[in-house]
C-alpha positions as CSV (number, residue, x, y, z in Angstrom):
1,M,-27.8,-1.9,36.7
2,K,-28.5,-5.7,37.1
3,K,-31.7,-4.8,39.5
4,L,-32.5,-2.0,37.4
5,V,-33.2,-4.0,34.2
6,F,-34.6,-7.1,36.5
7,I,-37.0,-4.4,37.3
8,L,-38.1,-3.0,34.0
9,A,-38.3,-7.0,33.1
10,L,-40.7,-7.4,35.5
11,T,-43.0,-4.3,34.7
12,F,-42.7,-5.1,31.3
13,S,-44.0,-8.5,31.8
14,F,-47.3,-7.0,33.9
15,S,-47.7,-4.5,31.0
16,V,-48.4,-7.3,28.5
17,I,-50.5,-9.8,30.5
18,A,-53.7,-8.5,28.3
19,Q,-51.5,-8.1,24.8
20,E,-51.2,-10.6,22.2
21,S,-48.1,-12.9,22.2
22,I,-47.1,-15.7,19.6
23,T,-44.5,-18.7,20.0
24,L,-42.4,-20.4,17.6
25,N,-44.4,-23.2,17.4
26,T,-47.7,-21.5,16.4
27,C,-45.7,-20.0,13.8
28,Y,-44.9,-23.4,12.7
29,N,-48.5,-24.6,12.9
30,L,-50.0,-21.3,11.1
31,V,-47.7,-21.4,8.2
32,E,-48.7,-25.1,7.4
33,T,-52.3,-24.5,7.7
34,N,-52.4,-20.8,6.3
35,Y,-49.8,-20.9,3.2
36,P,-51.5,-20.6,0.0
37,L,-49.7,-24.1,-1.1
38,A,-51.1,-25.9,2.0
39,K,-54.6,-26.0,-0.2
40,Q,-52.8,-28.2,-2.7
41,S,-53.2,-30.8,-0.3
42,K,-57.1,-30.9,-0.7
43,L,-57.1,-30.4,-4.0
44,F,-54.8,-33.3,-4.5
45,E,-57.2,-35.4,-2.0
46,D,-60.3,-34.0,-4.6
47,Q,-58.7,-34.8,-7.7
48,N,-57.7,-38.3,-6.4
49,K,-61.7,-39.0,-5.5
50,I,-62.5,-38.0,-9.0
51,D,-59.8,-40.5,-10.8
52,S,-60.9,-43.3,-8.5
53,D,-64.4,-42.9,-9.4
54,V,-63.8,-42.9,-13.1
55,I,-61.4,-45.8,-12.5
56,S,-64.2,-47.8,-10.1
57,N,-66.6,-47.3,-12.7
58,S,-65.4,-50.0,-15.3
59,K,-66.6,-52.2,-12.6
60,L,-69.8,-51.1,-13.9
61,P,-71.5,-52.2,-16.7
62,Q,-70.5,-50.0,-19.9
63,F,-73.5,-49.3,-22.6
64,S,-72.6,-48.2,-26.0
65,M,-75.5,-47.8,-29.1
66,D,-74.9,-47.8,-32.6
67,A,-76.7,-47.0,-35.9
68,Q,-75.6,-47.3,-39.3
69,V,-77.5,-47.2,-43.0
70,T,-75.6,-48.8,-46.0
71,Y,-75.9,-49.5,-49.7
72,Q,-74.1,-52.5,-50.9
73,S,-73.5,-52.8,-54.6
74,E,-74.1,-56.6,-54.6
75,V,-76.2,-58.7,-52.1
76,I,-76.2,-62.3,-51.3
77,E,-78.7,-64.8,-53.6
78,I,-79.5,-68.3,-53.2
79,P,-78.7,-70.0,-56.8
80,I,-81.2,-72.5,-56.4
81,P,-83.9,-72.7,-59.6
82,N,-87.5,-71.6,-59.3
83,A,-86.4,-71.0,-55.4
84,N,-88.8,-68.4,-55.7
85,I,-86.6,-66.9,-52.6
86,E,-86.7,-63.2,-52.4
87,P,-82.7,-61.4,-52.6
88,L,-81.7,-59.0,-50.2
89,N,-82.3,-55.4,-50.3
90,K,-79.3,-53.3,-51.3
91,D,-80.3,-50.5,-48.8
92,Q,-80.1,-51.8,-44.9
93,Y,-80.4,-50.6,-41.7
94,R,-79.6,-51.4,-38.7
95,A,-79.8,-49.8,-35.2
96,T,-77.9,-51.6,-31.8
97,V,-77.6,-51.3,-28.2
98,S,-74.9,-53.4,-26.2
99,V,-74.0,-54.1,-23.0
100,N,-70.9,-55.4,-21.7
101,Q,-70.0,-56.5,-18.0
102,I,-66.4,-56.9,-16.9
103,I,-66.7,-60.6,-14.9
104,Y,-63.1,-60.8,-14.0
105,N,-60.1,-59.0,-15.1
106,G,-57.5,-60.4,-12.5
107,G,-57.7,-57.4,-10.3
108,L,-56.5,-54.7,-12.6
109,T,-58.9,-52.0,-11.7
110,D,-58.5,-52.5,-7.7
111,A,-54.5,-52.3,-9.0
112,S,-55.1,-49.6,-10.5
113,L,-56.9,-47.8,-7.6
114,Q,-54.3,-48.7,-5.1
115,V,-52.2,-46.8,-7.8
116,K,-53.6,-44.1,-7.0
117,S,-53.8,-43.8,-3.5
118,A,-50.3,-44.5,-3.3
119,Q,-49.6,-41.4,-5.7
120,L,-51.6,-39.2,-3.9
121,K,-50.0,-39.8,-0.3
122,T,-47.0,-39.2,-2.6
123,K,-48.4,-35.9,-3.5
124,Q,-49.3,-34.4,-0.4
125,K,-46.5,-35.7,1.3
126,Q,-44.1,-33.7,-1.2
127,V,-46.6,-30.5,-0.4
128,E,-45.6,-31.1,3.6
129,I,-41.9,-30.9,2.3
130,S,-42.5,-27.8,0.9
131,L,-44.4,-26.3,3.6
132,Y,-41.5,-27.9,6.2
133,Q,-38.8,-26.2,4.5
134,F,-40.7,-22.9,5.4
135,K,-39.5,-23.9,9.0
136,Q,-35.5,-22.4,8.9
137,Q,-37.1,-18.8,7.3
138,I,-39.5,-18.7,10.3
139,N,-36.3,-19.7,12.5
140,Q,-34.6,-16.5,11.2
141,L,-37.2,-14.0,11.2
142,Y,-38.5,-14.9,14.3
143,F,-35.3,-14.8,16.0
144,S,-34.2,-12.0,14.7
145,V,-37.6,-10.1,16.4
146,L,-36.7,-11.8,19.3
147,L,-33.4,-10.5,19.2
148,A,-34.7,-7.1,18.8
149,Q,-37.6,-7.0,21.4
150,E,-34.6,-8.4,23.8
151,S,-31.9,-5.4,22.7
152,E,-34.9,-2.7,23.2
153,L,-35.5,-3.9,26.7
154,L,-31.8,-3.5,27.3
155,L,-31.6,-0.2,25.6
156,N,-34.1,1.1,27.5
157,A,-32.5,-0.2,30.7
158,K,-29.6,2.2,29.4
159,Q,-31.8,5.0,29.1
160,T,-33.2,4.7,31.9
161,Q,-29.9,4.6,33.7
162,V,-28.7,7.5,31.6
163,Q,-31.8,9.6,32.2
164,A,-31.4,8.8,36.2
165,K,-27.4,9.7,36.2
166,H,-28.4,13.4,33.9
167,K,-30.4,13.8,37.1
168,E,-27.3,13.3,39.7
169,V,-24.9,15.3,37.5
170,Q,-27.3,18.2,37.1
171,S,-27.7,18.5,40.6
172,G,-23.5,18.2,41.3
173,I,-23.0,21.1,38.7
174,K,-25.7,23.4,40.8
175,Y,-23.6,22.5,44.3
176,G,-20.0,23.0,42.2
177,L,-19.2,19.5,42.5
178,I,-19.4,18.4,39.0
179,L,-18.0,20.8,35.9
180,P,-20.9,22.6,34.4
181,T,-20.6,20.7,30.9
182,S,-21.1,17.2,32.1
183,D,-24.7,17.2,31.9
184,L,-24.5,17.6,27.9
185,I,-22.5,14.8,27.3
186,L,-25.6,12.6,29.0
187,E,-28.0,14.5,26.9
188,A,-26.2,13.8,24.0
189,E,-26.1,10.2,24.9
190,L,-30.0,10.6,25.7
191,I,-30.4,11.5,22.3
192,K,-28.1,9.1,20.8
193,I,-30.0,5.8,22.5
194,S,-33.2,7.7,21.1
195,Q,-32.0,7.2,17.7
196,Q,-30.9,3.9,18.3
197,L,-34.5,2.8,19.5
198,Q,-36.0,4.1,16.8
199,E,-33.3,2.3,14.6
200,L,-34.4,-0.6,16.7
201,E,-37.7,-0.6,16.1
202,S,-38.3,0.3,12.3
203,N,-35.9,-3.1,12.0
204,K,-38.3,-4.6,14.0
205,I,-41.4,-3.9,12.1
206,A,-40.0,-4.8,9.4
207,L,-39.3,-8.4,10.4
208,I,-42.4,-8.7,11.8
209,E,-44.1,-7.9,8.3
210,T,-42.2,-10.4,6.7
211,L,-42.9,-13.2,9.2
212,S,-46.7,-12.1,9.4
213,S,-46.8,-12.3,5.7
214,L,-45.6,-15.9,5.5
215,I,-47.7,-16.9,8.5
216,S,-51.1,-15.1,7.8
217,Q,-51.3,-13.6,10.7
218,Q,-52.2,-10.4,11.7
219,L,-48.8,-9.5,14.1
220,N,-47.7,-5.8,14.8
221,A,-45.0,-3.7,16.9
222,A,-46.9,-4.6,20.2
223,T,-46.9,-8.4,19.3
224,L,-44.9,-10.3,22.8
225,F,-42.3,-12.8,21.2
226,Q,-42.0,-16.0,23.4
227,N,-38.9,-17.0,24.4
228,P,-39.0,-20.5,23.6
229,L,-36.4,-23.1,25.7
230,I,-34.9,-24.9,22.7
231,E,-33.4,-28.4,23.5
232,T,-31.6,-30.9,21.3
233,Q,-31.8,-34.8,21.3
234,L,-28.3,-36.3,20.1
235,Q,-29.0,-39.8,19.7
236,T,-32.6,-39.7,17.8
237,E,-33.2,-41.2,14.1
238,I,-33.3,-38.5,11.4
239,S,-37.3,-38.3,10.8
240,R,-37.5,-35.8,7.9
241,P,-40.4,-35.6,5.7
242,E,-38.1,-36.3,3.0
243,L,-37.2,-39.9,4.1
244,E,-40.6,-40.4,4.5
245,L,-41.5,-39.3,0.8
246,L,-38.9,-41.2,-0.5
247,Q,-40.3,-44.9,1.4
248,L,-44.3,-43.7,-0.1
249,K,-42.5,-43.6,-3.4
250,K,-41.4,-46.8,-3.4
251,E,-44.7,-47.9,-2.4
252,E,-46.2,-46.2,-5.2
253,I,-43.4,-48.4,-7.4
254,E,-44.6,-51.7,-5.5
255,S,-48.1,-51.0,-6.6
256,S,-47.4,-50.4,-10.4
257,E,-45.4,-53.3,-10.0
258,I,-48.8,-55.0,-8.9
259,L,-51.0,-53.0,-11.6
260,I,-48.2,-54.0,-14.3
261,S,-48.3,-57.8,-13.5
262,K,-52.3,-57.8,-13.9
263,Q,-52.4,-56.1,-17.2
264,N,-51.5,-59.3,-19.2
265,A,-54.2,-61.7,-16.7
266,P,-57.1,-63.0,-18.8
267,K,-60.0,-61.0,-18.8
268,L,-63.8,-62.6,-18.9
269,I,-66.5,-59.9,-20.4
270,G,-69.9,-60.9,-20.8
271,F,-72.0,-59.2,-23.4
272,A,-75.5,-58.4,-24.9
273,T,-76.6,-56.8,-27.9
274,G,-80.1,-55.9,-29.6
275,G,-80.9,-54.3,-32.6
276,Y,-84.2,-53.4,-35.0
277,G,-83.0,-53.5,-38.6
278,N,-83.0,-55.0,-42.0
279,P,-82.3,-57.9,-42.2
280,G,-82.1,-59.0,-38.9
281,L,-80.0,-62.0,-38.1
282,N,-82.1,-63.9,-40.4
283,M,-80.3,-63.0,-43.4
284,L,-82.9,-64.3,-45.8
285,D,-86.0,-62.6,-44.5
286,N,-85.8,-59.3,-45.9
287,S,-87.9,-57.1,-43.5
288,F,-86.9,-55.3,-40.4
289,Q,-87.1,-57.8,-37.8
290,T,-85.7,-57.2,-34.0
291,F,-83.0,-59.4,-32.7
292,Y,-80.2,-60.1,-29.6
293,T,-77.5,-61.7,-28.9
294,L,-75.9,-62.9,-25.3
295,G,-72.4,-64.2,-24.6
296,V,-68.9,-64.5,-22.9
297,K,-65.7,-63.0,-24.2
298,L,-62.3,-64.4,-23.1
299,H,-59.1,-62.1,-23.8
300,W,-55.8,-63.5,-22.8
301,N,-52.7,-61.7,-24.1
302,I,-50.4,-64.8,-24.2
303,F,-47.2,-63.1,-25.5
304,D,-46.1,-59.4,-25.2
305,W,-42.3,-59.7,-26.5
306,H,-41.4,-59.3,-22.8
307,S,-43.1,-55.7,-22.5
308,N,-44.2,-56.5,-19.0
309,K,-41.4,-58.0,-17.7
310,K,-39.2,-55.5,-18.9
311,Q,-41.5,-52.5,-17.2
312,R,-41.0,-54.3,-14.3
313,E,-37.2,-54.6,-14.4
314,S,-37.2,-50.5,-15.2
315,L,-39.1,-50.6,-11.6
316,V,-36.8,-52.6,-10.0
317,I,-34.7,-49.9,-10.8
318,N,-36.0,-47.1,-9.5
319,K,-36.4,-48.6,-6.2
320,D,-32.6,-49.1,-6.6
321,L,-32.4,-45.1,-7.6
322,I,-34.5,-44.2,-4.3
323,D,-32.7,-46.3,-1.9
324,N,-29.6,-44.7,-3.3
325,E,-31.1,-41.1,-2.3
326,T,-32.1,-42.2,0.8
327,E,-28.3,-43.2,1.4
328,I,-27.4,-39.4,0.2
329,F,-30.1,-37.4,1.8
330,K,-29.0,-39.1,5.3
331,L,-25.3,-38.4,4.9
332,N,-25.9,-34.9,3.7
333,T,-28.4,-34.3,6.4
334,N,-25.4,-35.9,9.1
335,I,-22.6,-33.6,7.9
336,K,-25.1,-30.5,8.3
337,L,-26.0,-31.8,12.0
338,N,-22.5,-32.4,12.8
339,Q,-21.5,-28.9,11.6
340,L,-24.4,-27.1,13.6
341,Q,-23.6,-29.4,16.6
342,K,-20.2,-27.6,16.8
343,E,-21.8,-24.3,16.2
344,I,-23.9,-25.2,19.5
345,D,-20.8,-26.2,21.5
346,K,-18.5,-23.0,20.5
347,M,-21.6,-20.9,21.6
348,E,-22.1,-22.1,25.0
349,V,-18.7,-21.8,25.6
350,I,-19.0,-18.0,24.5
351,I,-21.7,-17.3,26.4
352,I,-19.8,-18.4,29.4
353,S,-17.1,-15.7,28.5
354,D,-20.0,-13.5,28.1
355,A,-21.4,-13.5,31.3
356,K,-17.5,-13.5,33.0
357,I,-17.0,-10.2,31.2
358,I,-20.6,-8.5,31.7
359,K,-19.3,-9.4,35.7
360,L,-16.2,-7.5,35.4
361,R,-17.7,-4.7,33.4
362,K,-20.5,-4.5,35.9
363,E,-17.5,-4.1,38.3
364,V,-15.8,-1.3,36.5
365,L,-19.2,0.6,36.1
366,K,-19.5,0.7,39.9
367,T,-16.1,2.3,40.0
368,A,-16.9,4.7,38.0
369,D,-20.2,5.4,39.1
370,S,-18.4,6.5,42.4
371,Q,-15.6,8.4,40.9
372,L,-18.7,10.5,39.0
373,K,-19.7,11.4,41.9
374,N,-16.5,12.7,43.2
375,G,-15.4,14.5,40.5
376,V,-12.8,12.0,39.8
377,I,-13.9,11.3,36.3
378,T,-16.0,13.2,33.7
379,S,-19.2,12.4,32.3
380,S,-17.5,11.0,28.5
381,A,-15.3,8.6,30.9
382,Y,-18.5,7.1,32.7
383,V,-20.9,6.5,29.4
384,T,-18.0,4.8,28.1
385,E,-17.8,2.6,31.0
386,L,-21.7,2.4,30.5
387,T,-21.8,1.8,26.9
388,N,-19.3,-0.7,26.8
389,L,-21.5,-2.6,29.9
390,Y,-24.4,-2.5,27.6
391,Q,-22.4,-3.7,24.2
392,D,-21.3,-6.5,26.3
393,E,-25.1,-7.5,27.5
394,N,-26.0,-7.1,24.0
395,T,-23.4,-9.5,22.8
396,L,-24.9,-11.4,25.3
397,V,-28.3,-11.8,24.7
398,R,-27.6,-11.7,20.4
399,H,-25.0,-15.0,21.3
400,E,-27.9,-16.5,23.7
401,I,-30.4,-15.7,20.8
402,Q,-28.1,-17.1,18.1
403,L,-27.4,-20.5,20.2
404,K,-31.3,-20.9,20.1
405,L,-32.0,-20.3,16.7
406,T,-28.7,-22.6,16.0
407,K,-30.5,-25.1,17.8
408,S,-33.8,-24.6,16.4
409,N,-32.3,-25.2,12.8
410,Y,-30.9,-28.4,14.3
411,N,-34.3,-29.8,15.2
412,V,-35.4,-28.9,12.2
413,I,-32.7,-30.3,10.0
414,K,-33.1,-33.4,12.3
415,G,-37.1,-33.3,12.0
416,Q,-37.7,-33.1,15.5
């Protein structure tokens, strides 16, 4: 049986040289690039560029235009007898163009840009985390397909073994060495194996279609899923993207602290205004005139009822909350890792026992094969022992795949 499985495996390997294949890491990479959520990272980047341009424009001169027409019930009069000064018109007209230029604002613009940059990194890391969480789902699908693939190989080996034994039994019946109905039992077993193969193929196709949709890559039943070598490193630190996100949130808070500290800084603004109107700056000249003004303005909010200070105190509490979230996340992650490590240790012990059981089953089947040839047992007894061996070999494969799945989940949870 062992030689037969080896030959089938070798034949299968040569037949898929030109066959499409896929690995677990490839599935990880594909979901990170092809899943629709991945587009959000670029959209956030484009949005941040626009917002940053708006903030940077505050450093440029700001132009404004105003125009007004008014009618006043009274105007200024000069109470000097015989002064012969014409009074102002009650209808007045004015149009102005103003330019304001920030000369100094305490670094408020640069601080605002730093906050936007920190927010972008946080949003992109959140997208990365959402994509990272698909890894365990991919693990489940990938190893389920791999189990179906390996089980199919074993079932094909069993089918070949039964077919060979069926020919031997037919030959024995022909020469009167074996009971006439013995071949019918083997025929029934072949039909049963065919049904199992169909069911296995159907389940595998359903799993492959689900995985294909998740990674946006065309896969089919002929795709070869590579059996990965999974290793775990127990002494490394947790390096999950969630921890990186929490650190980025702290950096975002620190940027906000700097921004708040700049809000009450003195602001120096240069301005210029040019206009045309009646009257102009000379109120005694009752005619249309051009005029302009130039100047510098200083604005400093020297007292805000401690609002700025309280905002910064609130941010400090937010940082403490993030530290607390980090501690909780590490604790829960280590609990999960300890549970998975115990599961890994248990599966490794079970696999050793599985190998021992299979070795004994092969000896029993070898004896049953000799007994069937000599007419000591029936075909039914032989099929029972062959099925027992197949089931135990399938159990070993299932445990090996389950072990690799557990190790993969361990690495994903640890962030390796």
